[in-house]
N, C-alpha and C positions, 0 to 999 in steps of 0.2 A: 520243599519250598511250599509255603502256604498259598492257596488260590487268592487272586485279587479279590474276589467277592464271595461271601459266605454262602450265598443262595442265588438262584436265578432271579429272585425278585430284587435283590440288590443290584445286580447287574442291569436288570430292566430299569431300574429307578435311576441309576447312573447315566444310562443311555438316554432316557427322557430328559434328564437335567442338561445334558450336553446339547441335545436337539433343541430344547427350548432356548438356551443361550444363543445357539447359532441362528435360530428363527426369530429372536427377539427384535431385530430391526424391522422385519416384515410385520410383526404383530404391532409393534409401536407406531408404525406408519399410519395404522387405522385408529389408534386411540389417543395418540399424543396431539397436543395442539398443532394445527396446521399453519398458523401464521409465522411469518418470518421474524416478526417483532420478538417473539419468544426466545429466538436464538441469541439475540443480542444481550438480553437480560441475564443469560447464564454465563456469559463470557467473562473471564478475569480481566480487571483493568490493567494489570501489568503485562498483558498481551496486546494491548491497544486501547484506543479511546473509544471502546464499543458503547458505552453508556451515552456519550456525546453523539455518536453516529446514530444510534437508536432514536435519540430524541429529534435530530435533524431530519431523519428520514420519514419518521412515522407521526411526529407531532407538529413539525413545523411546515406549513403549507407553501412557503415561498420558494421560488426557483433559486438556482445557484448559478452564478455567473462563471466563476472558476472554482474548479474542485481540484485540489492537490490530493492524490491517492497513492499510497504505496507503502514501502517498508520503513524501517526506522531511520534511514537516512533522510528521506524526505519529510519524515515526521518532525525531525529536529532542525532541518535545515531552512525551512521556510517560515517566515512570519506573516501568516495570512492577514492580520489586521492592517499591516503596512500596504500590501497589495490592495486590500479592500478599499482603503482610504484613497489610494492613487486612482483606482479605477473609478470610484464615485466622483472624484473631481474631474476626470477626463471625460466621462459620459454625462455629467451633469444630473445624475439621478442616484438614488440609493442602490447600491449593488451588494451582492453577497459573495464572499470568498472564504472557503472552508477548506480544512485539511481532514482526510480520513486516513489516519496512519495506524500501522500495526508494527509490532516489534519483530516480526519475522520476515525473512526473504522468501516470499512465496506469493505467487500471482492468483492462487485459487480464491482466497479470502477477498482479495482486492477485486476480482472479477464479480463476486457475489454482492459485495458492497455497492458497487456501481450499478449492477443490475437492479438491486432493490431500490436504489435511489431513483433510477430512471422509471421505475414502476409508479413513482409517487410525485415526481417533479421533473422539470426541465433542467438540463445541465448545459451551460453555454460551451465549456471547454474543459477538458480533463488534462491534468498535468501528472506525469508519473516519472519514476526514475528507476533504472536497473543498476544496482550496485555491482561493483567488481568482486565482491566477496562471494564465497561459495554458496551455491543453491543446491538444495537437496532434490534428487530425481524421485520424489515421492511426496505424498501430502505432508504438509507441516503439521506439528502437534495441535496448532490452532484450527487448521482445516478439519481434523478429526472431530472437532466439537462444533465447527461452524457450518460445514456443508452437512446436510441432513438427509435421511431416507425419504422425508416427506417433501423435499424440494423438487422443483420442476425437473422433468427428465432432461431438459436441454442443458442443465448444469454439468452433466457428465456424458452428454451424448457425444459419441465418436472417441471416447477415452478408451485407450487400449485396456483389455480385459485385466491384466495384472495390475494396473493402477486401480481399477474399479475394486478389485479384490482387497487391495490395501485399504481403500476407504471402507469397504464393508467390515474389514476386521476391526477398524477404529469404531465403526458403529456398534459392533458386538461389545467391545470393551466399554463403550460409554453408555450402553443401554440401561444398566442398573440406575445411574444417575438420571437419566431421562424418565425412567419410570417414577422415581422419586419427585422429579419435577412436575410430573403429571398429577401426582397425589397431593403435592404441596407446591403450588406455583411460586416461582421466584418473584420477589418484588423488585420493581425498578428502583434504580439507585440514582441519586444526583450526580452530574458529571463534574469533574474537576477541570475540564478542558474548555469550558464555555468562554471564559474570559479571553482565551487565545485563539478562538475560532477552530479549535481542534488540534493546535500545535503542542507538541511536547517541548517545553522550554528547559533547556539544560543549564543550571547555573553550577558549572564545574570546569576545572582546567585539565588539560592534558597531563600536566606535571603534578596533579593532585594537590596544588597548593590552593589556599582560600580563594574563592572566586571573587574577582572584582570586575567592574564594568571597563571595557576598553573599546574606544571607537576610533578605528584607523581611517585615514583618508580614504574617500569613495572614489573608485575609478570612474571617470566620466566617458562612457563608451557608447557610441551610436547603436541603435538596436540591430541594425543590418550586420554589425560585425559579430554579434552573439548568436545569430540564427543561422543554422546550417544551410548552405547554398553552394552553388558552383564557385562563388566567390571567395567563400570562407572555408572551403574544403581543407585547406592547409592548417586551420586552426584546430582540427580534430585528428586524433590518432586512435587506432583500434587494435585491441589485443587479439581479436579473432576468437575469443573464448566464448563460444555459443552457450546458450542456456541448455539445461538438460531437457529431455523430450516432455517430461510432466509439466515443467514450468513454461516451455514454449507452447504447449497446447493451451494453457489458460492465458498467456499473453495474447496469442492470436484470436482466442475466443473473445477476449475483452475487446480487442480492436475491432473485430468484425461486428460485435454487438453494438459498440459505439457508432460504427459506420452505418448500420441499419437505422439508427436513431438520429443520424446527421449531427454527431457530437465529434468535434475535432479532438485529436489526441496529440500531446506535445510530450516529448522525452526531455527530461532536465538533466543535464550532467552536473553531478555534485562532486567537487574535487575532494580527494582524501589527502590527509596529511603528508603521507609519504610521496604524493605527486606535486608537492608545493613548488618545486623548481622546474616543472615541466612547461614547455612553450605551447603545448597542445592540450586540449581537453580530452582526457583518455576515456574511451567508451569500449564496451565489448564489440559491438557491431554498429554500423550506420543504420540506425533503426528506420528512418524514413526510406532508405533504399530496400531494406528487407520487408517491410510492411506495405509501403506504398502510400497512396493517398487515401484519406486526408490525415497526414501525420507531419510533424515537424520536430525539430531538435534545437535546443538551446544549450550553449556551452560557453564558458569563459576560460581561457588557459590559465592555470593557477599562477604562473609567473606574473600574468597581468592582473589578476585579482588581488594578489598579495603585494604587488608593486615592489617597493625597497624595504618591506618589513623584515626584520631579523627573525631568526628561528624562534627566539624567545617571544617575540610579538605574535608570531603565527600560532605558537602553542596556546596563546591566550584565546584563540578563536575555536579551539576544539576541546571536546571532553574525552575523546579517544581518537584512534588513528583514523576512524572513518565518519565520526559523527561531529557536526558543528555544534558548538554551544549557543548560548544567547548572543553573545558577541559576534560569532561568525555567522549565525543565522541572519542577523540583521544586515551585516555587510554584504553577504551573498544575495539576500533578497532584494536590497536596494540596487545592487550592481545589475541583476538580471531584469529589474523591473520594466525598463523601457522595451525590452524584447517581449515580455509577457503582454504588455499593453498593445504593442504593434500586431502580435499575432491574434489577440482577441479581436481587434478592430478590423483586421485585414485579412480575410479568409483566402486571398489569392497567395499569401506567403507559404500556404501549405502545398506539399507536393501533389 
C-alpha cells in the first residue's frame, strides 16, 4: 500500500492547509469588514427579505411602531400595510409597520435582526410566531451565513459548547466565500419587498389552480376575545411540543433582550389548513406563561376565522398546508387587527 504522502514536506504542507482552514474564522475576524450591514448584502433573497431588512435597519432613520418578525408563516400571513394604515388612523399620526421575515424556522437569525434594528432605532412592539412545524436542534443553514465570528460575543454567550462547535464548523465552511467578499465587496441590491412593507405576498392556491382573488366575510370579533387571558383561556389548546434546546436558547435570548429595551413581545397564532375545523387556536405552549411579562398572545380559533366557509373556499386562502396566501393573509390580518391595536395602545394587557 502506497504511503499517503510522498515526502515529509507533502505531509507538512497538508497539515498546514488543514490548520489554516480550521483557523480561517479567527483570521478573518481581524481582516473581514466588521459592520453588520455587510452580512445582509451577501444573503440570498430566497432565504428571506434581507435586502429590505438591511435598507430599513441601516438606511432608514425612522422608528418602527410594530415589527412582525419571524419565519415563513408570519412572512406570508400578515399584511403590514393594512396594519400600518389602521394604526395611523387610530393614533392620528404617521406610523410605520414592517415585517422582517425569513424562510426558515429558526430563532437565531430573528434574534440578530431584532438586535441589529434596536441598535439603530426604536421598536414599539414586536410580534412573532412559533410554527407547529419541526424545528432543528442546530443552527439553520441561514444562520451559518448570518451569525459571524466578528459579531458581539453576546450573540452566543451561554450557548452550550456543542452548538458553538456547530456554528464554528459553519464558519469554516463559509470562510472561502467570506475571504472573496473581503477582496471583492458585494454590491447592495434593490429590494422587491418595499411595496409590501417586507411581506411575502403569495399568489397561489393550495390546489395549484390558477390564483384568483377571494374575499370571504370578515369575522367581527371584539379584541378581548382574541387576546389570551384568564377569560379566553378556553380559546387556546396546546400540543405540549416544546422547542428544541437550541431554538429555546435564542427565543429566550430575544425575549430578554427586548425586555431590557422595554419592548413588548406578542406571540401570534397562525392557523394551519389542517386545523381548519378546530374550536381552539392550537399552540405548542402558552408563551406568556412560559416567558412571563411583558408578553402577550393573540389567537383566533380556525372554526371562528373561517366561519361557514366550505373546504373549497378555505383552500383559496392557503398556498400550502401551513402558509396563507394573499387572500388568507388579508382575511387573517383584518380579523386580528383590533387585538393588535389594543395591545399597542394598552400596555396593561401584557402579563
